[in-house]
C-alpha positions, 0 to 999 in steps of 0.5 A: 573601699578605695583599696579594693574597688566596689564590692564583688558578689560571688560569680558561682555558688555551689553545693558540694554534695560530697561533703554535704548530707545529700550523699548521706540522707537523714531526716532534714537532709533531702532538701540540702541546698547551697548557702546563700552569700547573704547568709555568709555575710551575716555570719561574717558580721557576727563573728568576733574572732578569726584565724589568719593563716599566712605563709612564712618565707620558708613555706611553713604556715603561721596561724594566729587569731585576729579580729576582722571586719567586713567592709566594701567587699573585703575582710579587714584585719590588722597587726603590728608591722613587726609581727610574724603575719605582717612579715609573711604577708610582705613576701607572700600575700596569700592568706585565709581567714577562718571563723566559726564554732567547734560543735559537731552538731551545730554552727556555721564555719567560714573560710575566706581565701585570697590575696591580702594587701596592705591598706595605706590610703588615709581615707580608706583607713578611716573607713576600716577604723569606723567598721572596726568600731561599729562592729566591736563597739566598746572593745574599741571605743571604751577606755577599758576596752581590749582594743582601745587605742587601735584606731590611733595605732592604725593612724600612726602606722603602729598597726598595719591594716590588710584587706582580704577580698575573697577569691574563693570562700567556703561555708560549712554548715551543721544543723543536728546532723545535716551538713552543707558545704558551699563554695563561692567563687568570685 
């Protein structure tokens, strides 16, 4: 994607044993290892809802659900130009997008941290629109879809697109009492 350059892969992948089952052994936990980045990408591709965390001008946090698509090394999301997250990102691009489940015994949660930047290049926006439409299918392309017309809103500037290339990402896995905590640094 021209807005962020070629896709980067993590420079380090670490299992944090303090928060993994390695310190609290139970059946299946003895061989706990860090989660591969390819698995994190697979989880990002399948996740439908993300939570965007941004910082207000007065330092308070703002958290809201968004849809997002991974493309060329960044996670892309959009918002209206007058919405709180757009205002927050205009003064402070630091952002985290999170996704996952709410089960204690199963699932995989992801946190992507970095600096979100607006995307304005028309060719890049078309790539993001295509990534959204590929991922969300009829939700975007069907006239009955929840997000139908979003591509046109992006093209007209009625929706602002932000790209979040990760600086750090975290993965928290849960598999019947076996827990992993992986950190990827870019």
